[in-house]
N, CA and C atoms as an extended XYZ file, in Angstrom:
600
Properties=species:S:1:pos:R:3:atomname:S:1:resname:S:1:resid:I:1 pbc="F F F"
N         6.964      -24.666      -37.907 N   ALA     1
C         6.597      -23.764      -38.724 CA  ALA     1
C         5.143      -23.068      -39.346 C   ALA     1
N         5.366      -21.995      -40.368 N   THR     2
C         4.667      -21.618      -40.606 CA  THR     2
C         4.577      -22.159      -42.492 C   THR     2
N         5.432      -22.085      -43.000 N   TRP     3
C         5.003      -21.611      -44.359 CA  TRP     3
C         4.344      -22.232      -44.910 C   TRP     3
N         3.936      -22.059      -46.117 N   ASN     4
C         2.832      -23.282      -46.673 CA  ASN     4
C         3.431      -22.361      -48.834 C   ASN     4
N         2.334      -23.532      -48.993 N   GLY     5
C         2.570      -22.834      -51.077 CA  GLY     5
C         3.129      -24.199      -51.798 C   GLY     5
N         3.902      -24.055      -52.297 N   THR     6
C         3.855      -25.048      -53.955 CA  THR     6
C         5.056      -26.005      -53.775 C   THR     6
N         5.700      -26.383      -53.947 N   GLU     7
C         6.866      -27.038      -54.353 CA  GLU     7
C         7.239      -27.747      -54.963 C   GLU     7
N         8.950      -27.597      -55.133 N   THR     8
C         8.766      -29.224      -55.954 CA  THR     8
C        10.182      -29.125      -55.738 C   THR     8
N        10.356      -31.570      -55.654 N   ILE     9
C        11.456      -31.938      -55.665 CA  ILE     9
C        12.005      -32.902      -56.492 C   ILE     9
N        13.446      -32.181      -57.058 N   THR    10
C        13.875      -33.346      -58.274 CA  THR    10
C        14.665      -34.245      -57.447 C   THR    10
N        14.150      -35.296      -58.491 N   PHE    11
C        14.847      -36.411      -57.939 CA  PHE    11
C        16.403      -37.136      -58.717 C   PHE    11
N        17.229      -37.455      -59.042 N   LYS    12
C        18.333      -38.036      -60.081 CA  LYS    12
C        19.319      -38.167      -59.634 C   LYS    12
N        19.292      -39.631      -60.400 N   ALA    13
C        19.714      -41.019      -60.188 CA  ALA    13
C        21.159      -41.019      -61.604 C   ALA    13
N        21.734      -41.517      -60.595 N   THR    14
C        23.530      -41.458      -61.534 CA  THR    14
C        24.388      -42.680      -62.089 C   THR    14
N        25.086      -43.503      -62.839 N   ASP    15
C        24.925      -44.746      -63.036 CA  ASP    15
C        26.610      -44.285      -63.177 C   ASP    15
N        27.716      -45.665      -63.098 N   PRO    16
C        29.245      -45.193      -63.050 CA  PRO    16
C        29.957      -44.119      -64.570 C   PRO    16
N        28.980      -44.546      -66.000 N   GLY    17
C        29.019      -44.004      -66.561 CA  GLY    17
C        29.154      -43.171      -66.641 C   GLY    17
N        27.387      -42.476      -66.323 N   GLY    18
C        27.787      -40.503      -66.168 CA  GLY    18
C        26.004      -41.072      -66.946 C   GLY    18
N        25.877      -42.006      -67.375 N   LEU    19
C        23.713      -41.947      -66.998 CA  LEU    19
C        22.995      -41.729      -66.466 C   LEU    19
N        22.257      -41.088      -66.659 N   TYR    20
C        21.146      -40.405      -64.910 CA  TYR    20
C        19.801      -39.874      -66.239 C   TYR    20
N        19.363      -40.089      -64.974 N   ASP    21
C        17.830      -40.245      -65.356 CA  ASP    21
C        16.816      -39.594      -64.074 C   ASP    21
N        16.085      -38.294      -64.453 N   GLU    22
C        15.465      -37.922      -63.119 CA  GLU    22
C        14.206      -37.682      -63.472 C   GLU    22
N        12.801      -37.425      -62.211 N   ASP    23
C        12.191      -37.204      -61.985 CA  ASP    23
C        11.585      -36.174      -61.013 C   ASP    23
N        10.718      -34.961      -61.179 N   ALA    24
C        10.313      -34.223      -60.068 CA  ALA    24
C         8.707      -34.618      -59.204 C   ALA    24
N         8.996      -34.473      -58.476 N   ALA    25
C         7.583      -34.052      -57.534 CA  ALA    25
C         7.506      -33.196      -57.413 C   ALA    25
N         5.634      -32.554      -57.381 N   LYS    26
C         5.743      -31.342      -57.138 CA  LYS    26
C         4.583      -31.600      -55.656 C   LYS    26
N         4.365      -30.967      -54.763 N   PHE    27
C         3.231      -31.103      -53.706 CA  PHE    27
C         3.661      -29.957      -52.986 C   PHE    27
N         1.747      -29.205      -52.266 N   ILE    28
C         1.399      -28.572      -51.875 CA  ILE    28
C         0.869      -28.633      -50.771 C   ILE    28
N         1.685      -27.378      -50.300 N   VAL    29
C         1.767      -27.398      -48.367 CA  VAL    29
C        -0.099      -25.882      -48.468 C   VAL    29
N         0.037      -26.786      -47.606 N   THR    30
C        -1.772      -26.304      -47.169 CA  THR    30
C        -1.801      -25.598      -45.639 C   THR    30
N        -2.100      -23.829      -45.720 N   HIS    31
C        -2.269      -23.370      -44.704 CA  HIS    31
C        -3.257      -23.529      -43.915 C   HIS    31
N        -2.659      -24.027      -43.082 N   ILE    32
C        -3.522      -24.194      -41.396 CA  ILE    32
C        -3.356      -22.945      -40.924 C   ILE    32
N        -4.687      -22.536      -40.305 N   ASN    33
C        -4.522      -21.425      -39.846 CA  ASN    33
C        -4.119      -21.254      -37.786 C   ASN    33
N        -3.561      -20.504      -37.303 N   HIS    34
C        -3.076      -20.725      -36.165 CA  HIS    34
C        -4.097      -19.381      -35.373 C   HIS    34
N        -4.814      -20.645      -34.012 N   ALA    35
C        -5.300      -19.257      -33.630 CA  ALA    35
C        -4.043      -18.292      -32.771 C   ALA    35
N        -5.017      -17.101      -32.719 N   PRO    36
C        -4.071      -15.922      -31.849 CA  PRO    36
C        -4.014      -15.455      -30.508 C   PRO    36
N        -3.038      -15.431      -29.481 N   SER    37
C        -3.052      -15.564      -28.158 CA  SER    37
C        -2.990      -14.263      -27.472 C   SER    37
N        -3.779      -14.244      -25.912 N   VAL    38
C        -3.217      -12.771      -25.015 CA  VAL    38
C        -1.646      -13.412      -24.377 C   VAL    38
N        -1.162      -12.455      -25.001 N   SER    39
C         0.731      -13.563      -24.099 CA  SER    39
C         0.825      -12.742      -22.610 C   SER    39
N        -0.363      -11.490      -22.535 N   SER    40
C         0.096      -10.355      -20.872 CA  SER    40
C        -1.905       -9.721      -21.092 C   SER    40
N        -1.917       -9.000      -19.476 N   ILE    41
C        -3.308       -8.734      -19.444 CA  ILE    41
C        -3.512       -8.308      -17.693 C   ILE    41
N        -3.509       -6.903      -18.092 N   SER    42
C        -3.723       -6.476      -16.340 CA  SER    42
C        -4.875       -5.186      -16.606 C   SER    42
N        -5.272       -5.682      -15.462 N   LEU    43
C        -6.068       -3.971      -14.879 CA  LEU    43
C        -6.189       -3.307      -14.052 C   LEU    43
N        -6.184       -1.644      -14.389 N   ALA    44
C        -5.272       -0.836      -13.488 CA  ALA    44
C        -6.795       -0.113      -12.882 C   ALA    44
N        -6.730        1.027      -12.062 N   PRO    45
C        -5.147        0.774      -10.640 CA  PRO    45
C        -5.487       -0.666      -10.328 C   PRO    45
N        -4.321       -1.318      -10.259 N   GLU    46
C        -3.938       -2.603       -9.045 CA  GLU    46
C        -3.943       -2.175       -8.058 C   GLU    46
N        -3.901       -1.504       -7.218 N   VAL    47
C        -4.308       -2.035       -5.643 CA  VAL    47
C        -6.085       -1.237       -5.520 C   VAL    47
N        -6.523       -0.740       -5.001 N   ARG    48
C        -8.038       -0.129       -4.424 CA  ARG    48
C        -7.946        1.135       -5.237 C   ARG    48
N        -9.054        0.722       -6.400 N   ALA    49
C       -10.446        1.680       -7.272 CA  ALA    49
C       -10.976        2.528       -6.468 C   ALA    49
N       -10.450        3.881       -6.310 N   ALA    50
C       -11.705        4.325       -5.947 CA  ALA    50
C       -13.123        4.238       -6.806 C   ALA    50
N       -14.459        4.907       -6.350 N   LYS    51
C       -14.891        4.615       -7.229 CA  LYS    51
C       -15.820        5.797       -8.466 C   LYS    51
N       -14.943        7.280       -8.071 N   LYS    52
C       -14.343        7.817       -8.420 CA  LYS    52
C       -14.104        6.768      -10.145 C   LYS    52
N       -12.755        6.306       -9.813 N   ASP    53
C       -11.788        5.798      -11.285 CA  ASP    53
C       -12.946        4.711      -12.111 C   ASP    53
N       -12.325        5.236      -13.482 N   SER    54
C       -12.175        4.291      -14.117 CA  SER    54
C       -11.307        3.325      -14.263 C   SER    54
N       -11.607        1.994      -15.154 N   LEU    55
C       -10.756        1.412      -15.174 CA  LEU    55
C        -9.932        0.471      -16.405 C   LEU    55
N        -8.879        0.421      -16.151 N   ALA    56
C        -8.539        0.768      -17.483 CA  ALA    56
C        -7.805       -1.165      -17.309 C   ALA    56
N        -8.698       -2.031      -18.937 N   CYS    57
C        -8.263       -3.224      -19.322 CA  CYS    57
C        -7.192       -3.066      -20.000 C   CYS    57
N        -6.058       -3.494      -20.308 N   THR    58
C        -4.881       -3.807      -21.741 CA  THR    58
C        -4.089       -5.186      -21.597 C   THR    58
N        -3.976       -5.523      -23.080 N   ALA    59
C        -3.856       -6.464      -23.207 CA  ALA    59
C        -2.752       -6.618      -23.755 C   ALA    59
N        -1.603       -7.905      -24.356 N   GLU    60
C        -1.027       -7.498      -25.305 CA  GLU    60
C        -1.597       -9.226      -26.323 C   GLU    60
N        -1.494       -8.664      -27.729 N   THR    61
C        -1.676      -10.020      -28.133 CA  THR    61
C        -0.540      -10.793      -29.235 C   THR    61
N        -0.422      -11.613      -29.523 N   ASN    62
C         0.189      -12.399      -30.404 CA  ASN    62
C         0.144      -13.345      -31.492 C   ASN    62
N         0.449      -13.329      -32.852 N   ASP    63
C        -0.233      -14.153      -33.512 CA  ASP    63
C         0.705      -14.439      -34.273 C   ASP    63
N         1.373      -16.220      -34.454 N   ILE    64
C         2.299      -16.690      -35.296 CA  ILE    64
C         2.172      -16.986      -36.843 C   ILE    64
N         1.093      -16.676      -38.019 N   ASP    65
C         0.670      -16.672      -38.789 CA  ASP    65
C         0.595      -14.591      -38.920 C   ASP    65
N         1.042      -13.785      -38.167 N   GLY    66
C         1.632      -12.674      -39.165 CA  GLY    66
C         0.061      -11.457      -39.181 C   GLY    66
N        -1.133      -12.007      -38.845 N   ASP    67
C        -2.459      -12.131      -38.595 CA  ASP    67
C        -2.331      -10.587      -37.643 C   ASP    67
N        -3.511       -9.708      -38.795 N   THR    68
C        -3.863       -8.897      -37.281 CA  THR    68
C        -5.019       -9.058      -36.815 C   THR    68
N        -4.747       -8.733      -35.646 N   VAL    69
C        -5.981       -9.380      -34.344 CA  VAL    69
C        -6.486       -8.524      -33.310 C   VAL    69
N        -7.945       -8.993      -33.484 N   SER    70
C        -8.333       -8.439      -32.932 CA  SER    70
C        -8.854       -8.489      -31.421 C   SER    70
N        -9.814       -8.183      -30.459 N   ALA    71
C       -10.326       -8.802      -29.164 CA  ALA    71
C       -11.568       -8.162      -28.727 C   ALA    71
N       -12.111       -8.775      -28.005 N   THR    72
C       -13.370       -8.054      -27.700 CA  THR    72
C       -13.566       -8.813      -25.938 C   THR    72
N       -12.911       -8.130      -25.192 N   TYR    73
C       -13.416       -7.891      -23.785 CA  TYR    73
C       -14.025       -7.965      -22.731 C   TYR    73
N       -14.213       -8.309      -22.285 N   PHE    74
C       -15.588       -8.655      -21.094 CA  PHE    74
C       -15.169       -7.934      -19.568 C   PHE    74
N       -16.289       -7.119      -18.681 N   PHE    75
C       -15.858       -6.885      -18.005 CA  PHE    75
C       -16.817       -7.039      -16.604 C   PHE    75
N       -15.672       -8.025      -15.418 N   LYS    76
C       -17.060       -9.054      -15.088 CA  LYS    76
C       -16.781       -8.654      -14.050 C   LYS    76
N       -18.212       -8.688      -12.738 N   LYS    77
C       -18.114       -8.486      -11.300 CA  LYS    77
C       -18.334       -9.921      -10.559 C   LYS    77
N       -17.669      -10.764      -10.711 N   ASP    78
C       -18.597      -12.072      -10.266 CA  ASP    78
C       -18.261      -13.273      -10.682 C   ASP    78
N       -19.102      -13.513      -11.656 N   SER    79
C       -18.716      -14.178      -13.361 CA  SER    79
C       -20.035      -13.482      -13.812 C   SER    79
N       -20.781      -12.268      -13.603 N   THR    80
C       -21.445      -11.867      -14.260 CA  THR    80
C       -20.972      -10.548      -15.103 C   THR    80
N       -20.952      -10.223      -16.497 N   ILE    81
C       -20.297       -9.676      -17.709 CA  ILE    81
C       -21.341       -8.301      -17.530 C   ILE    81
N       -20.872       -7.467      -17.252 N   ILE    82
C       -21.606       -6.154      -17.101 CA  ILE    82
C       -20.704       -5.313      -18.312 C   ILE    82
N       -20.261       -5.429      -18.791 N   LEU    83
C       -19.319       -4.727      -20.230 CA  LEU    83
C       -18.677       -5.279      -21.222 C   LEU    83
N       -18.716       -5.181      -22.586 N   SER    84
C       -18.767       -6.039      -23.202 CA  SER    84
C       -18.676       -6.101      -24.577 C   SER    84
N       -17.156       -5.621      -25.633 N   ASP    85
C       -17.184       -4.840      -26.530 CA  ASP    85
C       -16.452       -4.951      -27.536 C   ASP    85
N       -16.158       -4.426      -28.280 N   PRO    86
C       -14.517       -4.799      -29.309 CA  PRO    86
C       -13.811       -4.296      -28.403 C   PRO    86
N       -12.329       -4.251      -27.944 N   ALA    87
C       -11.281       -4.219      -27.580 CA  ALA    87
C       -10.706       -3.051      -28.640 C   ALA    87
N       -10.296       -1.611      -28.318 N   VAL    88
C        -9.218       -1.061      -29.484 CA  VAL    88
C        -8.198       -1.399      -29.378 C   VAL    88
N        -8.053       -1.730      -30.661 N   CYS    89
C        -6.346       -2.221      -30.793 CA  CYS    89
C        -5.317       -1.259      -31.158 C   CYS    89
N        -4.404       -1.282      -31.208 N   ASN    90
C        -3.123       -0.433      -31.910 CA  ASN    90
C        -2.307       -1.722      -31.397 C   ASN    90
N        -1.255       -2.535      -33.460 N   GLY    91
C        -0.065       -3.158      -32.951 CA  GLY    91
C        -1.118       -4.464      -32.415 C   GLY    91
N         0.294       -4.425      -31.924 N   ASN    92
C         0.033       -5.800      -30.593 CA  ASN    92
C        -1.073       -5.423      -29.605 C   ASN    92
N        -1.498       -4.189      -29.063 N   SER    93
C        -1.884       -3.211      -27.804 CA  SER    93
C        -3.524       -3.423      -28.520 C   SER    93
N        -4.638       -3.856      -27.147 N   CYS    94
C        -6.070       -3.897      -26.679 CA  CYS    94
C        -5.660       -3.238      -25.859 C   CYS    94
N        -6.752       -2.113      -25.317 N   THR    95
C        -6.896       -1.667      -24.049 CA  THR    95
C        -9.217       -1.202      -24.338 C   THR    95
N        -9.642       -1.646      -23.005 N   ALA    96
C       -10.835       -1.135      -23.228 CA  ALA    96
C       -10.911       -0.337      -21.668 C   ALA    96
N       -11.778        0.314      -21.274 N   ILE    97
C       -12.108        0.989      -20.582 CA  ILE    97
C       -13.606        0.526      -20.048 C   ILE    97
N       -13.539        0.789      -18.241 N   LEU    98
C       -14.776        0.745      -18.000 CA  LEU    98
C       -15.119        2.225      -16.701 C   LEU    98
N       -16.147        2.821      -17.223 N   ALA    99
C       -16.101        3.764      -16.596 CA  ALA    99
C       -17.139        3.433      -14.880 C   ALA    99
N       -16.567        4.741      -14.130 N   SER   100
C       -16.855        4.304      -13.310 CA  SER   100
C       -18.198        4.309      -12.508 C   SER   100
N       -19.570        5.001      -13.142 N   SER   101
C       -21.357        4.348      -13.306 CA  SER   101
C       -21.338        3.132      -13.628 C   SER   101
N       -20.206        2.052      -13.320 N   TYR   102
C       -20.486        0.538      -13.849 CA  TYR   102
C       -20.215       -0.098      -12.464 C   TYR   102
N       -19.182        0.853      -11.987 N   THR   103
C       -18.972        0.218      -10.277 CA  THR   103
C       -19.905       -0.190       -9.574 C   THR   103
N       -19.723       -0.187       -7.886 N   ASN   104
C       -20.257        0.614       -6.803 CA  ASN   104
C       -19.382        0.119       -5.603 C   ASN   104
N       -19.185        0.894       -5.097 N   PRO   105
C       -17.674        0.645       -3.474 CA  PRO   105
C       -17.726       -1.310       -2.962 C   PRO   105
N       -17.116       -2.028       -3.142 N   GLY   106
C       -17.023       -3.211       -2.737 CA  GLY   106
C       -17.414       -3.937       -4.211 C   GLY   106
N       -17.305       -3.340       -5.199 N   ASP   107
C       -17.861       -4.227       -6.418 CA  ASP   107
C       -15.981       -5.033       -6.080 C   ASP   107
N       -15.683       -6.522       -6.562 N   ILE   108
C       -14.293       -6.310       -6.787 CA  ILE   108
C       -14.628       -7.354       -8.694 C   ILE   108
N       -13.623       -6.630       -9.209 N   ILE   109
C       -14.065       -6.637      -10.652 CA  ILE   109
C       -13.118       -7.189      -11.696 C   ILE   109
N       -12.528       -8.483      -12.949 N   TYR   110
C       -12.087       -7.861      -13.554 CA  TYR   110
C       -12.139       -8.638      -14.494 C   TYR   110
N       -11.801       -8.234      -15.741 N   CYS   111
C       -11.705       -8.067      -16.981 CA  CYS   111
C       -10.764       -9.033      -17.261 C   CYS   111
N       -11.753       -9.772      -18.942 N   GLN   112
C       -11.137      -10.921      -20.075 CA  GLN   112
C       -10.813      -10.345      -21.582 C   GLN   112
N        -9.914      -11.080      -22.339 N   MET   113
C        -9.628      -10.560      -23.902 CA  MET   113
C        -9.914      -12.057      -24.769 C   MET   113
N       -11.067      -11.857      -25.498 N   LYS   114
C       -10.647      -12.697      -26.485 CA  LYS   114
C       -10.075      -12.938      -27.602 C   LYS   114
N        -8.979      -13.005      -27.924 N   PRO   115
C        -8.597      -11.955      -29.969 CA  PRO   115
C        -9.469      -13.041      -30.954 C   PRO   115
N        -8.493      -12.383      -31.073 N   ASN   116
C        -9.482      -13.336      -32.722 CA  ASN   116
C        -9.070      -12.472      -34.237 C   ASN   116
N        -8.176      -13.266      -35.141 N   ASP   117
C        -7.305      -13.231      -35.850 CA  ASP   117
C        -8.264      -12.798      -37.547 C   ASP   117
N        -9.040      -12.848      -37.389 N   GLY   118
C       -10.387      -12.687      -38.939 CA  GLY   118
C       -11.124      -13.677      -38.994 C   GLY   118
N        -9.707      -15.132      -38.842 N   GLN   119
C       -10.677      -16.511      -38.722 CA  GLN   119
C       -11.217      -17.526      -37.549 C   GLN   119
N        -9.834      -17.387      -36.403 N   THR   120
C       -10.037      -18.279      -35.400 CA  THR   120
C       -10.847      -17.272      -33.977 C   THR   120
N       -10.721      -17.444      -33.682 N   ASP   121
C       -10.856      -17.352      -31.715 CA  ASP   121
C        -9.511      -17.761      -30.796 C   ASP   121
N        -9.196      -16.869      -30.171 N   GLY   122
C        -8.427      -17.494      -29.376 CA  GLY   122
C        -8.566      -17.516      -28.495 C   GLY   122
N        -7.878      -18.291      -27.377 N   ALA   123
C        -7.843      -17.966      -25.862 CA  ALA   123
C        -8.309      -17.205      -25.071 C   ALA   123
N        -9.207      -17.156      -23.722 N   ILE   124
C       -10.276      -16.130      -23.591 CA  ILE   124
C        -8.928      -15.846      -22.298 C   ILE   124
N        -8.111      -14.510      -21.950 N   LYS   125
C        -7.473      -14.108      -21.281 CA  LYS   125
C        -7.998      -13.974      -20.127 C   LYS   125
N        -7.181      -13.778      -18.687 N   THR   126
C        -7.874      -13.212      -17.959 CA  THR   126
C        -7.104      -12.698      -16.994 C   THR   126
N        -7.381      -11.038      -16.102 N   SER   127
C        -6.807      -10.259      -15.514 CA  SER   127
C        -6.691      -10.199      -14.181 C   SER   127
N        -5.929       -9.550      -13.218 N   ASN   128
C        -5.722       -9.423      -12.176 CA  ASN   128
C        -6.879       -9.463      -11.589 C   ASN   128
N        -7.660       -9.144       -9.999 N   SER   129
C        -8.981       -8.139      -10.072 CA  SER   129
C        -8.299       -7.493       -9.176 C   SER   129
N        -9.299       -6.479       -9.518 N   VAL   130
C        -9.796       -4.596       -8.588 CA  VAL   130
C       -10.953       -4.251       -7.919 C   VAL   130
N       -10.229       -4.674       -6.222 N   LYS   131
C       -11.678       -3.707       -5.727 CA  LYS   131
C       -12.051       -3.058       -5.768 C   LYS   131
N       -13.174       -2.335       -5.338 N   ILE   132
C       -13.654       -0.733       -5.532 CA  ILE   132
C       -13.761       -0.361       -4.606 C   ILE   132
N       -12.982        0.364       -4.243 N   ASN   133
C       -12.785        1.017       -2.312 CA  ASN   133
C       -14.533        1.719       -1.865 C   ASN   133
N       -14.249        1.513       -0.599 N   THR   134
C       -15.440        1.811       -0.165 CA  THR   134
C       -15.137        2.984        0.774 C   THR   134
N       -15.058        4.645        0.810 N   PRO   135
C       -14.299        5.191        1.614 CA  PRO   135
C       -14.749        5.327        3.047 C   PRO   135
N       -13.288        5.850        4.280 N   PRO   136
C       -14.061        5.445        5.286 CA  PRO   136
C       -14.990        6.325        6.027 C   PRO   136
N       -15.708        6.137        7.324 N   ALA   137
C       -16.102        7.202        7.997 CA  ALA   137
C       -15.753        7.263        8.797 C   ALA   137
N       -16.618        8.456        9.398 N   ILE   138
C       -15.865        9.013       10.946 CA  ILE   138
C       -16.754        9.778       11.660 C   ILE   138
N       -17.285        9.684       12.937 N   ASP   139
C       -18.137       10.556       13.680 CA  ASP   139
C       -17.081       10.983       14.592 C   ASP   139
N       -17.220       12.328       15.109 N   VAL   140
C       -16.595       12.685       16.197 CA  VAL   140
C       -17.509       13.752       16.904 C   VAL   140
N       -17.044       13.646       18.405 N   VAL   141
C       -17.386       13.994       18.892 CA  VAL   141
C       -16.401       15.282       19.553 C   VAL   141
N       -16.455       16.632       20.175 N   LEU   142
C       -15.753       17.552       20.883 CA  LEU   142
C       -16.668       17.850       21.796 C   LEU   142
N       -15.419       18.074       22.708 N   THR   143
C       -15.883       17.655       24.703 CA  THR   143
C       -14.501       19.034       25.282 C   THR   143
N       -15.202       19.619       26.007 N   PRO   144
C       -15.995       19.768       26.647 CA  PRO   144
C       -17.566       20.118       25.717 C   PRO   144
N       -19.069       20.076       26.274 N   LYS   145
C       -19.144       20.364       24.762 CA  LYS   145
C       -19.674       22.455       24.732 C   LYS   145
N       -19.261       22.910       25.664 N   ASN   146
C       -20.054       24.515       26.578 CA  ASN   146
C       -18.296       24.330       27.003 C   ASN   146
N       -17.245       24.642       25.965 N   PRO   147
C       -16.471       25.293       27.059 CA  PRO   147
C       -16.254       26.675       27.266 C   PRO   147
N       -14.785       26.001       28.572 N   THR   148
C       -14.555       28.233       28.665 CA  THR   148
C       -12.915       27.728       28.392 C   THR   148
N       -12.691       29.128       28.765 N   THR   149
C       -11.154       29.446       28.683 CA  THR   149
C       -10.009       29.076       28.987 C   THR   149
N       -10.436       28.140       30.560 N   SER   150
C        -9.976       27.169       31.074 CA  SER   150
C       -10.598       25.407       31.166 C   SER   150
N       -10.442       25.153       29.833 N   ASP   151
C       -10.741       23.923       29.110 CA  ASP   151
C        -9.930       23.858       28.243 C   ASP   151
N        -9.899       22.307       27.892 N   ASN   152
C        -8.427       22.116       26.914 CA  ASN   152
C       -10.038       21.317       25.669 C   ASN   152
N        -9.728       21.335       24.655 N   LEU   153
C       -10.836       21.221       23.758 CA  LEU   153
C       -10.602       19.055       23.048 C   LEU   153
N       -10.981       18.783       23.432 N   ILE   154
C       -10.099       17.042       22.394 CA  ILE   154
C       -11.397       17.746       21.659 C   ILE   154
N       -11.202       16.797       20.158 N   CYS   155
C       -11.651       16.350       19.212 CA  CYS   155
C       -11.349       14.422       19.293 C   CYS   155
N       -12.762       14.142       19.359 N   ARG   156
C       -12.523       12.392       19.280 CA  ARG   156
C       -13.599       12.141       17.962 C   ARG   156
N       -12.322       11.029       17.279 N   GLY   157
C       -13.054       11.067       16.493 CA  GLY   157
C       -13.293        9.171       15.785 C   GLY   157
N       -14.571        8.632       15.973 N   THR   158
C       -13.964        6.937       15.997 CA  THR   158
C       -14.472        6.700       14.337 C   THR   158
N       -12.882        6.067       13.626 N   THR   159
C       -13.262        5.605       12.454 CA  THR   159
C       -14.089        4.543       12.126 C   THR   159
N       -14.724        4.202       11.522 N   SER   160
C       -14.947        2.354       10.546 CA  SER   160
C       -14.456        2.581        8.755 C   SER   160
N       -13.819        1.131        8.522 N   ASP   161
C       -13.493        0.984        6.728 CA  ASP   161
C       -14.935       -0.476        6.750 C   ASP   161
N       -15.154       -0.214        5.573 N   ALA   162
C       -15.959       -1.776        5.355 CA  ALA   162
C       -14.684       -2.665        4.896 C   ALA   162
N       -13.928       -1.830        4.770 N   ASN   163
C       -13.053       -2.836        3.589 CA  ASN   163
C       -12.156       -3.112        4.966 C   ASN   163
N       -12.238       -2.875        6.022 N   ASN   164
C       -11.015       -3.181        6.906 CA  ASN   164
C        -9.811       -2.810        6.650 C   ASN   164
N        -9.299       -1.376        6.193 N   ASP   165
C        -8.276       -0.678        6.471 CA  ASP   165
C        -7.750        0.174        7.628 C   ASP   165
N        -6.477        0.234        7.642 N   ILE   166
C        -6.413        0.751        8.613 CA  ILE   166
C        -6.565        2.491        8.182 C   ILE   166
N        -6.875        2.738        9.251 N   VAL   167
C        -7.601        4.550        8.751 CA  VAL   167
C        -6.337        5.688        9.935 C   VAL   167
N        -6.302        6.587        8.650 N   THR   168
C        -5.379        7.472        9.202 CA  THR   168
C        -6.694        8.835        9.156 C   THR   168
N        -6.512        9.515       10.114 N   ALA   169
C        -7.498       11.026        9.887 CA  ALA   169
C        -5.941       12.126       10.660 C   ALA   169
N        -6.623       13.723        9.752 N   THR   170
C        -5.872       14.405        9.822 CA  THR   170
C        -7.118       15.929       11.050 C   THR   170
N        -6.902       16.867       11.600 N   TYR   171
C        -7.491       17.662       12.323 CA  TYR   171
C        -7.747       18.729       11.940 C   TYR   171
N        -8.632       19.522       11.941 N   GLU   172
C        -8.243       20.890       11.436 CA  GLU   172
C        -9.441       22.105       12.614 C   GLU   172
N        -9.143       22.097       13.751 N   PHE   173
C        -9.749       23.458       14.391 CA  PHE   173
C       -10.087       24.761       13.443 C   PHE   173
N       -11.211       25.442       12.996 N   SER   174
C       -10.966       26.592       13.031 CA  SER   174
C       -12.013       27.701       13.649 C   SER   174
N       -12.811       28.572       13.222 N   GLY   175
C       -12.914       29.559       13.837 CA  GLY   175
C       -11.949       30.805       14.978 C   GLY   175
N       -12.172       31.322       15.597 N   ASP   176
C       -10.637       32.727       16.059 CA  ASP   176
C       -10.006       31.454       16.506 C   ASP   176
N        -9.652       30.016       16.674 N   TYR   177
C        -9.234       29.497       17.216 CA  TYR   177
C        -8.231       28.389       15.939 C   TYR   177
N        -7.657       28.754       15.054 N   ILE   178
C        -6.601       27.639       13.830 CA  ILE   178
C        -5.996       26.598       13.491 C   ILE   178
N        -5.998       25.512       14.329 N   ALA   179
C        -4.885       24.973       13.807 CA  ALA   179
C        -5.031       23.543       13.458 C   ALA   179
N        -4.628       22.541       12.609 N   SER   180
C        -4.085       21.590       11.553 CA  SER   180
C        -3.510       20.639       12.031 C   SER   180
N        -3.361       19.653       11.694 N   GLY   181
C        -2.004       18.384       11.606 CA  GLY   181
C        -2.790       16.620       11.773 C   GLY   181
N        -1.806       15.931       11.873 N   ASN   182
C        -3.001       14.700       11.970 CA  ASN   182
C        -3.120       14.223       13.224 C   ASN   182
N        -3.988       13.664       13.280 N   ALA   183
C        -4.944       13.229       14.406 CA  ALA   183
C        -3.511       11.595       15.263 C   ALA   183
N        -3.877       12.017       16.812 N   ASN   184
C        -3.902       10.084       17.142 CA  ASN   184
C        -4.817        9.393       17.197 C   ASN   184
N        -4.076        8.715       16.056 N   CYS   185
C        -5.009        7.624       15.882 CA  CYS   185
C        -4.291        6.056       16.306 C   CYS   185
N        -5.144        5.707       17.249 N   ILE   186
C        -5.162        3.877       18.356 CA  ILE   186
C        -6.238        3.772       17.546 C   ILE   186
N        -6.342        2.462       17.345 N   GLY   187
C        -6.789        1.558       17.001 CA  GLY   187
C        -8.556        2.526       15.883 C   GLY   187
N        -9.353        2.595       16.054 N   ASN   188
C       -10.410        3.681       15.141 CA  ASN   188
C       -10.626        4.397       15.965 C   ASN   188
N        -9.718        5.106       17.083 N   VAL   189
C       -10.419        5.478       17.922 CA  VAL   189
C        -9.093        7.080       17.214 C   VAL   189
N        -9.447        7.917       16.932 N   CYS   190
C        -8.216        9.264       16.446 CA  CYS   190
C        -9.101       10.603       17.734 C   CYS   190
N        -7.548       11.086       18.560 N   THR   191
C        -7.938       12.439       19.400 CA  THR   191
C        -7.194       13.571       19.304 C   THR   191
N        -7.153       14.435       18.835 N   ALA   192
C        -6.796       15.323       18.772 CA  ALA   192
C        -7.050       16.307       19.845 C   ALA   192
N        -6.186       17.250       20.091 N   THR   193
C        -6.418       18.020       21.876 CA  THR   193
C        -5.749       20.164       21.225 C   THR   193
N        -6.867       21.019       21.882 N   ALA   194
C        -6.098       22.286       21.653 CA  ALA   194
C        -6.581       22.589       23.197 C   ALA   194
N        -5.534       22.739       23.707 N   SER   195
C        -5.324       23.391       25.013 CA  SER   195
C        -5.953       25.187       25.343 C   SER   195
N        -5.502       24.616       26.872 N   ASN   196
C        -6.535       26.418       26.849 CA  ASN   196
C        -6.052       27.313       26.413 C   ASN   196
N        -4.472       27.301       26.749 N   SER   197
C        -3.236       28.063       26.923 CA  SER   197
C        -3.695       28.167       25.420 C   SER   197
N        -3.547       27.481       24.076 N   GLU   198
C        -3.883       27.914       23.022 CA  GLU   198
C        -5.157       28.306       22.040 C   GLU   198
N        -5.904       28.146       23.842 N   THR   199
C        -7.409       28.680       22.940 CA  THR   199
C        -7.915       30.084       23.091 C   THR   199
N        -6.643       30.629       24.248 N   GLU   200
C        -6.988       31.836       24.997 CA  GLU   200
C        -6.692       33.048       23.935 C   GLU   200
């Protein structure tokens, strides 16, 4: 219970003849502050964030005393704090933004929120982790190097990805012959072909 204040209890003793006596006892219930809590916290985007993406940390707070809750956020890489400040709180919702300038491809980032009701800090709650995505790389070779009108053109790209993601590729031939589409990828090798009949 969170009620506090002054209360009086009156006792009345009565005998069979209707005579009675009464006395009152007064007591004071002193308020003991309850620490606020963070009921939920999340970091978005939740899948893979691109290097250009800002990260948004959102937390929902609770205080059984009905106090206004503020929060301090901590963005961390591994266990190192890379940014900490007061969060922006609106009602029970507190948010913080980590600009992309604080992250690098391959970083694994998470955030924490510490609530405060003006008297007491609550327990720190930790979000999910987000890995900053590394763009894939591709090395392209066109064969033959000096084609004739009787040759098929084969564009072969060898891909790599630091995150070990499955990579797809699109192709575009441009110039006198223009074509585009999805390349045929097997493992880390993607190919696209323009037949000699199409390039004539």
